[in-house]
matplotlib code that plots the C-alpha trace (Angstrom):
import matplotlib.pyplot as plt

x = [7.2, 8.8, 7.7, 10.5, 9.9, 10.7, 13.6, 12.5, 12.0, 13.1, 11.0, 13.5, 13.5, 16.7, 17.5, 18.5, 19.8, 18.6, 20.5, 18.8, 21.2, 22.0, 18.8, 19.2, 16.3, 15.9, 13.6, 13.4, 13.2, 10.1, 11.7, 14.9, 15.8, 19.0, 17.4, 15.6, 13.8, 10.5, 11.0, 8.8, 9.7, 9.5, 8.6, 7.7, 10.4, 9.3, 9.1, 12.2, 14.4, 18.0, 19.1, 22.0, 20.6, 22.9, 21.7, 22.8, 25.9, 26.3, 27.8, 25.9, 23.8, 22.8, 19.1, 15.9, 12.6, 10.1, 6.9, 5.6, 2.3, 0.9, 4.3, 6.0, 8.4, 9.9, 13.5, 15.3, 19.1, 21.3, 23.2, 21.8, 23.4, 25.3, 23.5, 26.7, 26.9, 23.2, 23.5, 26.6, 24.9, 21.7, 23.8, 25.7]
y = [-3.9, -0.6, 2.4, 4.5, 7.9, 8.0, 10.3, 13.5, 13.0, 15.7, 16.4, 16.1, 15.3, 13.8, 11.1, 7.7, 4.5, 1.3, -2.0, -5.2, -8.0, -7.5, -5.4, -1.6, 0.9, 4.6, 6.5, 9.8, 10.5, 11.8, 12.1, 11.1, 10.5, 9.1, 5.7, 5.4, 7.0, 7.0, 6.7, 7.3, 4.1, 3.6, -0.1, -2.1, -3.7, -6.6, -6.1, -7.6, -7.1, -6.2, -3.2, -0.7, 2.8, 5.4, 8.9, 11.6, 13.2, 10.7, 7.3, 4.0, 2.8, -0.8, -1.2, -3.3, -2.4, -2.5, -1.6, -0.9, 0.9, 2.8, 3.7, 4.4, 2.3, 2.6, 1.7, 1.3, 1.7, -1.1, 1.6, 5.1, 8.1, 10.1, 13.4, 15.4, 13.5, 14.1, 17.8, 18.1, 16.1, 18.3, 21.4, 20.3]
z = [-58.9, -58.0, -60.0, -61.4, -63.1, -66.8, -67.7, -69.6, -73.3, -75.7, -78.8, -81.6, -85.3, -86.5, -89.2, -87.9, -89.5, -88.0, -88.4, -87.4, -88.3, -92.0, -92.6, -92.8, -92.7, -91.9, -89.6, -87.8, -84.1, -82.6, -79.1, -77.4, -73.8, -72.2, -72.1, -75.4, -78.3, -80.1, -83.9, -86.9, -88.9, -92.7, -92.0, -88.9, -86.8, -84.5, -80.8, -79.1, -82.1, -81.2, -83.3, -83.7, -84.0, -85.5, -84.7, -87.1, -85.7, -82.8, -82.3, -82.9, -79.9, -79.2, -78.2, -78.4, -80.0, -77.1, -79.0, -82.5, -83.4, -86.3, -87.9, -84.6, -82.5, -79.1, -78.6, -75.3, -75.3, -73.8, -72.0, -71.3, -73.1, -70.5, -69.9, -70.9, -74.2, -74.9, -74.3, -76.5, -79.3, -79.1, -79.1, -82.3]

ax = plt.figure().add_subplot(projection="3d")
ax.plot(x, y, z, "-o")
ax.set_aspect("equal")
plt.show()
């Protein structure tokens, strides 16, 4: 396998809504990158679960839960957030 560097992650606390099918829960971000986010979850979400993540002040993002440990979960977005969008969102 080819090693690829991980995009920089920005430490950030923002409220998020998570929709998994008809189930809705809330979390806060711990960090965000163009390709994903680490969340502090109010309840566990199974690895491999397809979700729609709505970041406060930004459009909904489709993604998949990649890991879940001790109240945190890692989400990878189906499509990366364009850097300009991420910068505008963080500035807002």
